[in-house]
PyMOL CGO cylinders between C-alpha atoms (Angstrom):
from pymol import cmd
from pymol.cgo import CYLINDER

trace = [
    CYLINDER, -47.07, 12.69, -61.70, -46.59, 9.19, -60.35, 0.3, 1, 1, 1, 1, 1, 1,
    CYLINDER, -46.59, 9.19, -60.35, -48.60, 8.05, -57.37, 0.3, 1, 1, 1, 1, 1, 1,
    CYLINDER, -48.60, 8.05, -57.37, -46.36, 6.87, -54.58, 0.3, 1, 1, 1, 1, 1, 1,
    CYLINDER, -46.36, 6.87, -54.58, -46.62, 3.14, -54.12, 0.3, 1, 1, 1, 1, 1, 1,
    CYLINDER, -46.62, 3.14, -54.12, -48.26, 2.27, -50.85, 0.3, 1, 1, 1, 1, 1, 1,
    CYLINDER, -48.26, 2.27, -50.85, -45.62, 0.71, -48.63, 0.3, 1, 1, 1, 1, 1, 1,
    CYLINDER, -45.62, 0.71, -48.63, -46.19, -2.96, -47.85, 0.3, 1, 1, 1, 1, 1, 1,
    CYLINDER, -46.19, -2.96, -47.85, -43.59, -3.25, -45.08, 0.3, 1, 1, 1, 1, 1, 1,
    CYLINDER, -43.59, -3.25, -45.08, -42.51, -1.02, -42.22, 0.3, 1, 1, 1, 1, 1, 1,
    CYLINDER, -42.51, -1.02, -42.22, -39.06, -0.70, -43.84, 0.3, 1, 1, 1, 1, 1, 1,
    CYLINDER, -39.06, -0.70, -43.84, -40.65, 0.63, -47.04, 0.3, 1, 1, 1, 1, 1, 1,
    CYLINDER, -40.65, 0.63, -47.04, -42.79, 3.02, -45.01, 0.3, 1, 1, 1, 1, 1, 1,
    CYLINDER, -42.79, 3.02, -45.01, -39.86, 4.40, -43.03, 0.3, 1, 1, 1, 1, 1, 1,
    CYLINDER, -39.86, 4.40, -43.03, -37.78, 4.80, -46.21, 0.3, 1, 1, 1, 1, 1, 1,
    CYLINDER, -37.78, 4.80, -46.21, -40.26, 7.40, -47.52, 0.3, 1, 1, 1, 1, 1, 1,
    CYLINDER, -40.26, 7.40, -47.52, -39.26, 9.96, -44.86, 0.3, 1, 1, 1, 1, 1, 1,
    CYLINDER, -39.26, 9.96, -44.86, -36.27, 12.28, -44.40, 0.3, 1, 1, 1, 1, 1, 1,
    CYLINDER, -36.27, 12.28, -44.40, -33.31, 10.84, -42.47, 0.3, 1, 1, 1, 1, 1, 1,
    CYLINDER, -33.31, 10.84, -42.47, -34.08, 12.63, -39.19, 0.3, 1, 1, 1, 1, 1, 1,
    CYLINDER, -34.08, 12.63, -39.19, -37.65, 11.27, -39.17, 0.3, 1, 1, 1, 1, 1, 1,
    CYLINDER, -37.65, 11.27, -39.17, -36.44, 7.81, -40.26, 0.3, 1, 1, 1, 1, 1, 1,
    CYLINDER, -36.44, 7.81, -40.26, -34.20, 7.70, -37.18, 0.3, 1, 1, 1, 1, 1, 1,
    CYLINDER, -34.20, 7.70, -37.18, -37.17, 8.47, -34.90, 0.3, 1, 1, 1, 1, 1, 1,
    CYLINDER, -37.17, 8.47, -34.90, -39.41, 5.92, -36.65, 0.3, 1, 1, 1, 1, 1, 1,
    CYLINDER, -39.41, 5.92, -36.65, -36.71, 3.24, -36.37, 0.3, 1, 1, 1, 1, 1, 1,
    CYLINDER, -36.71, 3.24, -36.37, -36.31, 3.98, -32.67, 0.3, 1, 1, 1, 1, 1, 1,
    CYLINDER, -36.31, 3.98, -32.67, -40.09, 3.81, -32.10, 0.3, 1, 1, 1, 1, 1, 1,
    CYLINDER, -40.09, 3.81, -32.10, -40.18, 0.52, -33.99, 0.3, 1, 1, 1, 1, 1, 1,
    CYLINDER, -40.18, 0.52, -33.99, -37.31, -0.87, -31.88, 0.3, 1, 1, 1, 1, 1, 1,
    CYLINDER, -37.31, -0.87, -31.88, -39.03, 0.35, -28.70, 0.3, 1, 1, 1, 1, 1, 1,
    CYLINDER, -39.03, 0.35, -28.70, -42.28, -1.42, -29.66, 0.3, 1, 1, 1, 1, 1, 1,
    CYLINDER, -42.28, -1.42, -29.66, -40.39, -4.57, -30.69, 0.3, 1, 1, 1, 1, 1, 1,
    CYLINDER, -40.39, -4.57, -30.69, -38.61, -4.70, -27.35, 0.3, 1, 1, 1, 1, 1, 1,
    CYLINDER, -38.61, -4.70, -27.35, -41.87, -4.17, -25.41, 0.3, 1, 1, 1, 1, 1, 1,
    CYLINDER, -41.87, -4.17, -25.41, -43.78, -6.70, -27.54, 0.3, 1, 1, 1, 1, 1, 1,
    CYLINDER, -43.78, -6.70, -27.54, -41.25, -9.21, -28.91, 0.3, 1, 1, 1, 1, 1, 1,
    CYLINDER, -41.25, -9.21, -28.91, -43.96, -11.66, -29.97, 0.3, 1, 1, 1, 1, 1, 1,
    CYLINDER, -43.96, -11.66, -29.97, -45.94, -9.08, -31.98, 0.3, 1, 1, 1, 1, 1, 1,
    CYLINDER, -45.94, -9.08, -31.98, -45.99, -9.24, -35.77, 0.3, 1, 1, 1, 1, 1, 1,
    CYLINDER, -45.99, -9.24, -35.77, -45.21, -6.27, -37.98, 0.3, 1, 1, 1, 1, 1, 1,
    CYLINDER, -45.21, -6.27, -37.98, -47.69, -5.25, -40.64, 0.3, 1, 1, 1, 1, 1, 1,
    CYLINDER, -47.69, -5.25, -40.64, -48.99, -2.26, -42.53, 0.3, 1, 1, 1, 1, 1, 1,
    CYLINDER, -48.99, -2.26, -42.53, -52.58, -1.48, -41.64, 0.3, 1, 1, 1, 1, 1, 1,
    CYLINDER, -52.58, -1.48, -41.64, -54.48, 1.71, -42.60, 0.3, 1, 1, 1, 1, 1, 1,
    CYLINDER, -54.48, 1.71, -42.60, -51.27, 2.60, -44.51, 0.3, 1, 1, 1, 1, 1, 1,
    CYLINDER, -51.27, 2.60, -44.51, -49.43, 2.81, -41.17, 0.3, 1, 1, 1, 1, 1, 1,
    CYLINDER, -49.43, 2.81, -41.17, -46.80, 0.68, -39.47, 0.3, 1, 1, 1, 1, 1, 1,
    CYLINDER, -46.80, 0.68, -39.47, -48.74, -1.67, -37.22, 0.3, 1, 1, 1, 1, 1, 1,
    CYLINDER, -48.74, -1.67, -37.22, -47.85, -4.26, -34.63, 0.3, 1, 1, 1, 1, 1, 1,
    CYLINDER, -47.85, -4.26, -34.63, -50.31, -7.11, -34.21, 0.3, 1, 1, 1, 1, 1, 1,
    CYLINDER, -50.31, -7.11, -34.21, -50.73, -9.55, -31.38, 0.3, 1, 1, 1, 1, 1, 1,
    CYLINDER, -50.73, -9.55, -31.38, -54.13, -11.23, -31.22, 0.3, 1, 1, 1, 1, 1, 1,
    CYLINDER, -54.13, -11.23, -31.22, -55.44, -8.27, -33.19, 0.3, 1, 1, 1, 1, 1, 1,
    CYLINDER, -55.44, -8.27, -33.19, -54.05, -4.76, -33.57, 0.3, 1, 1, 1, 1, 1, 1,
    CYLINDER, -54.05, -4.76, -33.57, -51.67, -3.78, -30.82, 0.3, 1, 1, 1, 1, 1, 1,
    CYLINDER, -51.67, -3.78, -30.82, -50.48, -0.30, -31.84, 0.3, 1, 1, 1, 1, 1, 1,
    CYLINDER, -50.48, -0.30, -31.84, -50.00, 1.78, -34.99, 0.3, 1, 1, 1, 1, 1, 1,
    CYLINDER, -50.00, 1.78, -34.99, -47.64, 4.69, -35.54, 0.3, 1, 1, 1, 1, 1, 1,
    CYLINDER, -47.64, 4.69, -35.54, -47.13, 7.14, -38.37, 0.3, 1, 1, 1, 1, 1, 1,
    CYLINDER, -47.13, 7.14, -38.37, -45.06, 10.18, -39.25, 0.3, 1, 1, 1, 1, 1, 1,
    CYLINDER, -45.06, 10.18, -39.25, -46.57, 13.50, -40.27, 0.3, 1, 1, 1, 1, 1, 1,
    CYLINDER, -46.57, 13.50, -40.27, -45.11, 16.88, -41.14, 0.3, 1, 1, 1, 1, 1, 1,
    CYLINDER, -45.11, 16.88, -41.14, -44.75, 18.09, -37.54, 0.3, 1, 1, 1, 1, 1, 1,
    CYLINDER, -44.75, 18.09, -37.54, -45.43, 15.08, -35.36, 0.3, 1, 1, 1, 1, 1, 1,
    CYLINDER, -45.43, 15.08, -35.36, -45.42, 11.33, -34.90, 0.3, 1, 1, 1, 1, 1, 1,
    CYLINDER, -45.42, 11.33, -34.90, -48.87, 9.86, -34.47, 0.3, 1, 1, 1, 1, 1, 1,
    CYLINDER, -48.87, 9.86, -34.47, -49.10, 6.97, -32.05, 0.3, 1, 1, 1, 1, 1, 1,
    CYLINDER, -49.10, 6.97, -32.05, -52.28, 4.89, -31.95, 0.3, 1, 1, 1, 1, 1, 1,
    CYLINDER, -52.28, 4.89, -31.95, -52.60, 2.50, -29.00, 0.3, 1, 1, 1, 1, 1, 1,
    CYLINDER, -52.60, 2.50, -29.00, -56.44, 2.32, -29.26, 0.3, 1, 1, 1, 1, 1, 1,
    CYLINDER, -56.44, 2.32, -29.26, -58.61, 4.24, -26.78, 0.3, 1, 1, 1, 1, 1, 1,
    CYLINDER, -58.61, 4.24, -26.78, -57.79, 2.00, -23.78, 0.3, 1, 1, 1, 1, 1, 1,
    CYLINDER, -57.79, 2.00, -23.78, -54.07, 2.71, -24.21, 0.3, 1, 1, 1, 1, 1, 1,
    CYLINDER, -54.07, 2.71, -24.21, -54.74, 6.45, -24.21, 0.3, 1, 1, 1, 1, 1, 1,
    CYLINDER, -54.74, 6.45, -24.21, -57.16, 6.27, -21.28, 0.3, 1, 1, 1, 1, 1, 1,
    CYLINDER, -57.16, 6.27, -21.28, -54.77, 4.24, -19.08, 0.3, 1, 1, 1, 1, 1, 1,
    CYLINDER, -54.77, 4.24, -19.08, -51.93, 6.76, -19.55, 0.3, 1, 1, 1, 1, 1, 1,
    CYLINDER, -51.93, 6.76, -19.55, -54.05, 9.91, -19.66, 0.3, 1, 1, 1, 1, 1, 1,
    CYLINDER, -54.05, 9.91, -19.66, -51.94, 11.73, -17.07, 0.3, 1, 1, 1, 1, 1, 1,
    CYLINDER, -51.94, 11.73, -17.07, -48.60, 11.01, -18.77, 0.3, 1, 1, 1, 1, 1, 1,
    CYLINDER, -48.60, 11.01, -18.77, -50.08, 11.88, -22.18, 0.3, 1, 1, 1, 1, 1, 1,
    CYLINDER, -50.08, 11.88, -22.18, -51.73, 15.12, -21.02, 0.3, 1, 1, 1, 1, 1, 1,
    CYLINDER, -51.73, 15.12, -21.02, -48.73, 17.12, -22.29, 0.3, 1, 1, 1, 1, 1, 1,
    CYLINDER, -48.73, 17.12, -22.29, -49.50, 16.03, -25.86, 0.3, 1, 1, 1, 1, 1, 1,
    CYLINDER, -49.50, 16.03, -25.86, -52.25, 16.69, -28.36, 0.3, 1, 1, 1, 1, 1, 1,
    CYLINDER, -52.25, 16.69, -28.36, -54.39, 13.67, -28.97, 0.3, 1, 1, 1, 1, 1, 1,
    CYLINDER, -54.39, 13.67, -28.97, -57.79, 12.18, -29.59, 0.3, 1, 1, 1, 1, 1, 1,
    CYLINDER, -57.79, 12.18, -29.59, -59.72, 9.17, -28.39, 0.3, 1, 1, 1, 1, 1, 1,
    CYLINDER, -59.72, 9.17, -28.39, -57.31, 6.54, -29.73, 0.3, 1, 1, 1, 1, 1, 1,
    CYLINDER, -57.31, 6.54, -29.73, -54.29, 8.59, -30.70, 0.3, 1, 1, 1, 1, 1, 1,
    CYLINDER, -54.29, 8.59, -30.70, -51.59, 10.91, -29.44, 0.3, 1, 1, 1, 1, 1, 1,
    CYLINDER, -51.59, 10.91, -29.44, -49.28, 13.30, -31.28, 0.3, 1, 1, 1, 1, 1, 1,
    CYLINDER, -49.28, 13.30, -31.28, -45.62, 13.54, -30.32, 0.3, 1, 1, 1, 1, 1, 1,
    CYLINDER, -45.62, 13.54, -30.32, -44.24, 16.79, -31.81, 0.3, 1, 1, 1, 1, 1, 1,
    CYLINDER, -44.24, 16.79, -31.81, -41.05, 16.35, -33.83, 0.3, 1, 1, 1, 1, 1, 1,
    CYLINDER, -41.05, 16.35, -33.83, -39.52, 19.43, -32.19, 0.3, 1, 1, 1, 1, 1, 1,
    CYLINDER, -39.52, 19.43, -32.19, -39.67, 17.84, -28.71, 0.3, 1, 1, 1, 1, 1, 1,
    CYLINDER, -39.67, 17.84, -28.71, -38.04, 14.67, -27.37, 0.3, 1, 1, 1, 1, 1, 1,
    CYLINDER, -38.04, 14.67, -27.37, -40.08, 11.55, -28.19, 0.3, 1, 1, 1, 1, 1, 1,
    CYLINDER, -40.08, 11.55, -28.19, -41.11, 9.80, -24.93, 0.3, 1, 1, 1, 1, 1, 1,
    CYLINDER, -41.11, 9.80, -24.93, -39.80, 6.33, -25.82, 0.3, 1, 1, 1, 1, 1, 1,
    CYLINDER, -39.80, 6.33, -25.82, -40.15, 5.11, -22.22, 0.3, 1, 1, 1, 1, 1, 1,
    CYLINDER, -40.15, 5.11, -22.22, -43.83, 6.04, -22.24, 0.3, 1, 1, 1, 1, 1, 1,
    CYLINDER, -43.83, 6.04, -22.24, -44.34, 4.36, -25.62, 0.3, 1, 1, 1, 1, 1, 1,
    CYLINDER, -44.34, 4.36, -25.62, -42.79, 1.21, -24.14, 0.3, 1, 1, 1, 1, 1, 1,
    CYLINDER, -42.79, 1.21, -24.14, -45.12, 1.33, -21.10, 0.3, 1, 1, 1, 1, 1, 1,
    CYLINDER, -45.12, 1.33, -21.10, -48.19, 1.79, -23.30, 0.3, 1, 1, 1, 1, 1, 1,
    CYLINDER, -48.19, 1.79, -23.30, -47.17, -1.09, -25.60, 0.3, 1, 1, 1, 1, 1, 1,
    CYLINDER, -47.17, -1.09, -25.60, -46.62, -3.41, -22.61, 0.3, 1, 1, 1, 1, 1, 1,
    CYLINDER, -46.62, -3.41, -22.61, -50.06, -2.45, -21.32, 0.3, 1, 1, 1, 1, 1, 1,
    CYLINDER, -50.06, -2.45, -21.32, -51.59, -3.19, -24.74, 0.3, 1, 1, 1, 1, 1, 1,
    CYLINDER, -51.59, -3.19, -24.74, -49.80, -6.58, -24.93, 0.3, 1, 1, 1, 1, 1, 1,
    CYLINDER, -49.80, -6.58, -24.93, -51.27, -7.54, -21.56, 0.3, 1, 1, 1, 1, 1, 1,
    CYLINDER, -51.27, -7.54, -21.56, -54.69, -6.31, -22.63, 0.3, 1, 1, 1, 1, 1, 1,
    CYLINDER, -54.69, -6.31, -22.63, -54.67, -8.26, -25.92, 0.3, 1, 1, 1, 1, 1, 1,
    CYLINDER, -54.67, -8.26, -25.92, -53.36, -11.44, -24.28, 0.3, 1, 1, 1, 1, 1, 1,
    CYLINDER, -53.36, -11.44, -24.28, -56.08, -11.25, -21.62, 0.3, 1, 1, 1, 1, 1, 1,
    CYLINDER, -56.08, -11.25, -21.62, -58.72, -10.65, -24.29, 0.3, 1, 1, 1, 1, 1, 1,
    CYLINDER, -58.72, -10.65, -24.29, -57.45, -13.68, -26.25, 0.3, 1, 1, 1, 1, 1, 1,
    CYLINDER, -57.45, -13.68, -26.25, -57.51, -15.82, -23.10, 0.3, 1, 1, 1, 1, 1, 1,
    CYLINDER, -57.51, -15.82, -23.10, -61.07, -14.75, -22.33, 0.3, 1, 1, 1, 1, 1, 1,
    CYLINDER, -61.07, -14.75, -22.33, -62.09, -15.57, -25.90, 0.3, 1, 1, 1, 1, 1, 1,
    CYLINDER, -62.09, -15.57, -25.90, -60.42, -18.98, -25.70, 0.3, 1, 1, 1, 1, 1, 1,
    CYLINDER, -60.42, -18.98, -25.70, -62.26, -19.72, -22.45, 0.3, 1, 1, 1, 1, 1, 1,
    CYLINDER, -62.26, -19.72, -22.45, -65.62, -18.96, -24.08, 0.3, 1, 1, 1, 1, 1, 1,
    CYLINDER, -65.62, -18.96, -24.08, -65.07, -21.59, -26.78, 0.3, 1, 1, 1, 1, 1, 1,
]
cmd.load_cgo(trace, "trace")
């Protein structure tokens, strides 16, 4: 049995899933891109990642859900909107059998962009 090669790009990652999941992943990627046009794409922790002055958000597909990882502050800030979903300190699960809340993903990403830019500014001021 051959070990699956670890994807090195988001395209490679998305290509490993069935077509219906690929469509969702592409839409999440486009949503993040639109909300954070200056972010860079990467693979981090074997997950699609967007970076902007550090990690911005990660996302990943699983058997029954899409995992979205906007770090704990991103979860905390949108606790009310995310209360309908299963999640943990820095993650939320969007079930594949329910509509994916792309608008909410966009809001969280914009919040994280602002947060990372402010953090970078504060760091720059310290120097």
